[in-house]
N, C-alpha and C positions, 0 to 999 in steps of 0.2 A: 504494500500500500504506500502510495506517495503522499507524504504529509503536505506537500505544496499544493496538492489538488483541493485541499479542504480550506477554503478561503474565508468562510463566514464564522465570526466569533460567536454569533447568536445561535448557530446551528448546533454547536457542540465543540468538543476539543479533541485533538489527537494526542495520544500519549505514547511514549516509548516504553514498552514492557521490559522488565529486567532481563528477559531472555533474548532481547534483540529485535523484536518486531514491533511495528506500529499498529495501534488500534484506535478506533473512533468511539468516543463517549458522547452520544447524543444528548442535547440539553433536555432537562426535564420538561414535561408537559404542564401547562399548555403553551404553545407558541403565541407570539404576538402577531395578530393578523389584521390586515387592512382590507375591508370589503369594498372593492371598487364596483362600478356599475355593471361591468361585464360579469363579474362573479355573482352578483345578486341575480342577474338574469339567468345565468347557468343554474343557480340554485333553484330558482322558481320553476324552470322547465323540468329539472330532475324531480322536484317535489311533486309537480303535477302528474308526471308520468308514473311515479311510484304510487301516488294516491289512487290513480285510476286502476293500476294493477291490483292494489290491495282491495279496492272495492269490487273488482271482478272476482277475486278470491272469495269474497263473502257471499256472492250470489251463485257461484257455481253449484250445480246440483250434486256433484260428487267430486270435490277438488282432489281427492286422493288418486283419481284416475290420471290426473295431470301431474301430480306431485311425483309419483313414482318414476315415470320416464324422464321428467325434467331433472330429478336428482341424479339419475344415472348418466344423463347427458353431461351434467356438470362434473360428475366424478371423472368421466373420461377426459373432458377438456382440461380440467384442473391438473390431472395427472400427466396429460400430454405436455403441458407447459414445463413440467419437471423432467420430461424425457421418456416417459413410457410410450409404448407403441400400440397399445390397445385401441380399437375403434369401438364405437357404440354398438355396432352390429355384433362384434365379437363378444362384448360383455352380455348383451341380451341373449345371444345364442348360447353362451356358456350357462346362463341362468336357466334356460329352457331345457337343456339336455338332461336326460334322466341320470346319466353317470358323468362324473368329472373327467376331464381330459388328463392324460398322463403329464407329469410334471415336466416343465420346459421353461425356457426364458419367457415364452409367450404366456404361460400360465402364471409365472411370477408377476408379470405385468398385470394380468387380470386380477390376481389376488390383491395387489395394491389398489386397484380401482374398486374392487368389492369392499375393501377396508374403508375407502372414502365414503361409499354409500352408507356403510354401517355407522361410521363416525357422525355423519350428518344427521341421519335419522335418530341416532342416540341423542345428539345435541338438542334437536328440536323437542324431543320428549323430555329430556332432563331439565329444560328451562321451566317446566311446570313445578319443579322441586328445588332447583338451585339457580341462583342468578348467574349471569355471565360473569366469570371470575377466573383468576389464575387456577383455582382448583378445577373448574370445568375444562379449561384449556388443557390441563394435564390429563384429565380423563379422556378427552377427545384424542389427544396425541397417543395415548395408550392403545386406543382402538384403531387409529390410523396406521400404526406401525406393527400391530400384532401379527406375528408370523411372517412378516414381509422381509424383503431384503434389507430394509433399514432397521431390523430388529436389534442389530448390534448397537443402535443409537439410543439405548435405554428408553424404551417406550414409556410414556407417562411421567418422565422425570426431566427436569431442567438439566441442561448440560453442566458438567463439572470440569470441562476442559475447553480450550479455545477452538473455535471454528472460523471459517472464512468463506467468502463468496467470490467466485471467479470461474473462468472456463476450466475445462479439464487440463490437468497439469499444473494448476496454480498451487501455491503454498503460502504460508504465513508472510513471507517476505515480498512476494510479487502479486498477490491477489489484489484486485481493485478495491475490495472492501473487507476490512476485518472488524467484526462487531466487538462490543465491549468485553473485556475479560470478566471472568465469573464474579469477582468481588464487586465490581461496578454494576454488573448485570443485575444482581440481586436488588439493589436499591432502585435501579431504573424500572424493574418489574413492579415494585411496590408503588412507584409513582404512576406507572401505566395503569395499574388496577384502580388507584384512587381516581384517576381521570376517567376511567371507564364508568365509574359510578356517578360522575358529575351529571347533573341534569339542569336544563333550562338556562344555561349560560351561553350556549353556542348552538346554531342549527344542527340537528342530529346527523344529517348527511355529512356536514363538515366535520363533526366530531368523529364520525365513523372513518372518514378519510384519514384523519390525523392518527387515530388508533391503529389503523392498518399499517400506515407507514412506520410508526414507531415500533410496532411489533416486529416488522421486518428488519428495522435497524438494530433492534436488540438481538434478534435471532436467538431466542432462548433455548432452542432444542438443537441437537446435533443433526437432525434430519427432519423433514416434513414441515419446515417453517412456512414455505410458500403456500402449500395446500391448506395448512391450518389457518394462515392469515386470511385466505379467501373464505374459508368456512366462517370465520369471525364476522365477516360482513353480513351474511344472511342471518346469523343468529342475533347479532346486534339489532338489526332492523325488526326482527320478530319480537325480541324482548321489549323494544321501545314502542311496540304497537304500530309500527310503520308498515309492516307486512302482516296481513291476516293469515296468509299461508306461505310456506317456503317455496315461492315461485320465482324469486329473483336470484340469478347467479351471474357473476361478472366474468367468469373464466373465458367465455367465448370472445368477449370484447378484449380482454387482456391478451389472449392468444393471437388475435388479429392485429393488435397494436403492441406487440411484446417489447420491441425495442424502445418505444416511447415509455412504456411502463417502467422498465428498469432504469432508463435514463432519467426520468423525472423523480423516481425514488432517490437516485444517487444525487441529483441536484439539490434535493432537500438537505442532504448531509454535507455536500461540498460548498453550497452557496446559500443555504438557508431559504431556498425558493419554494415556499409552501404553496403559494397561490397557483402556479402552473400545475402542480400535482393535484390540488383540489379540483381545479377545472377539469382535468383529465378524469378524475374519479366521478365527478358529477355527470360528465358526458357519458361515461360508462353506465351509470345508473339510468340515465334517461334512455339511452339506446337499448339497453337490456330490458328495461321495464316495458317499453313499447313492443319489443320483439316477443317477450313472454306473453303479453296480452294477445298479440296477433296469433301466436302459436297455440294458445289456449282456445281461442275461438275456432281456429282451424281444426283442432282435434275434436272439439264439440260438434262441429258440422260433420266431420267424418263419422263420429259416433251415430248421429242421426241417420246418415246414409247407410251405414253398416247394419243398423237395426232394421231398416226397411229391407235390405237385401237378405238378411237372415231371418226375416219374419218374426222379429222380436226376441231373438236369442240373446237377451241382455247380458247374462253371465258370460257368455262366450265373447261378445263384443267388448265388454269391459276388460276381460282378460287380454284381448288382443291390443287394446289401447295401453294397458299396463306393460305388456311385452308382446310385440308383434310376432315373435317366434312361439310356436305351440306344437305339442305332440297330441296325438289322439288320446293318450292316457290323461293328459292335462285337461283337454276339452271335456272328456267324460267326467272328470272330477269336479270341475268348476260348474258344470251344468247339472250334476247330480243324475246322470243318465248312464245306461249300460254302454259298454264299448261299441257294440254294433250300431247303436243310435248315433253316437259321436262320430263314428267312422263315416256313416252315411252323410251327416251334415258337413263334415270336413271335405268330403269328396265333392259334394254339391258346390261348396264355395270354391274349391279348386277348379271345377268345371266352369264356373263363372269368371274365373281369373282373379278372384279376391284373395285366394291363398295359392302359394307356390311351394312345391316340395323342394327341399334344399339339399338332401343327402344323396339322392339317386339310389338308395338302398331299398331292399325289399322288406327290411325290418328296421326298427328304430328310427322311423321317419320323423323329420322335423319340418314343419310348414312355416311359412312366413307371410304375413300380410304386408306386401311390398309397399302399398300406398301409405300405410301407417309408418313403416320404417323410414321411408323417404321423407315424410314430414318431420320425424324426429331428428334425422341426420342433416336436414337442411340448415345451412349456416347463414347467419345474418350477413348482410353485405355492407353495413355501415360501420 
């Protein structure tokens, strides 16, 4: 890390560790901000889009049909930012198969994505019992890394050694960013948690942007900080009542603007430039909220169309919206019918082109509702 890159005295300070490397100690929260007209307008647009999405979540007849696939989409995209190669279709197919695939690098990737789903669903439920806090972040981290390749990174525990952020091959002396050493990290986390519980002093979306950046600057775990920091956004907005359902996820926006994401986070540390980062965050909220609302309406329209095509087979249609991959055994189970009845209906839908068999096998067949999968995999263009 180059100390000369860190030019702002208000952003924090660079220290020389006794062992010879430099590290950055971010200034305690909150930062001093000046709200210019552009930022106020950005905030207004993001607030409006978020409120509309939250309102839609309250009137959806069955929001859980949308939450499941959106959670999995987020899990894939957030994990891809960190380098995993799994796709949404691979995740959904893996969940639909009756038997797990043999262990391989691909299944390791899928395991990490499954863990993200588990952690997110756990966090949403746990908020009913425990406020968003360092304790909850540790619990989420434990589930995020359980049995995964990062399990060496002490799941559920804050780091007790130094880490760094940089491209492959980086080390403590040449990484672009080295977070605070453990002693300073502990006090910074306490300050972060105190700010997490502050209310009614700053707009909540601005507070969320600040909390996310500071969490990434502190980098309190040996692994999983990026994924956990993105989980924080959704959980914060749910806890504050800004989201009625867990329908907003920023990983798609971040992945499409990844270089800006990392550059703006770093500029907060090197130059104290909070406002450009907050503008980026607000643009992400606005874009993602609009996209989530559009996607929710699209899936609901698709549900009505499929109900007509299946003559009201509601349980089957709802299962296909949750996971467009399905076996005859699953179809029989969700509909509560015998296997021959489920087989007949699945083949009727296959003949209509609504389902497509994916394995080419005479047994263990897996079918996919291609139109549903295409809707889930569709990427935003803004």
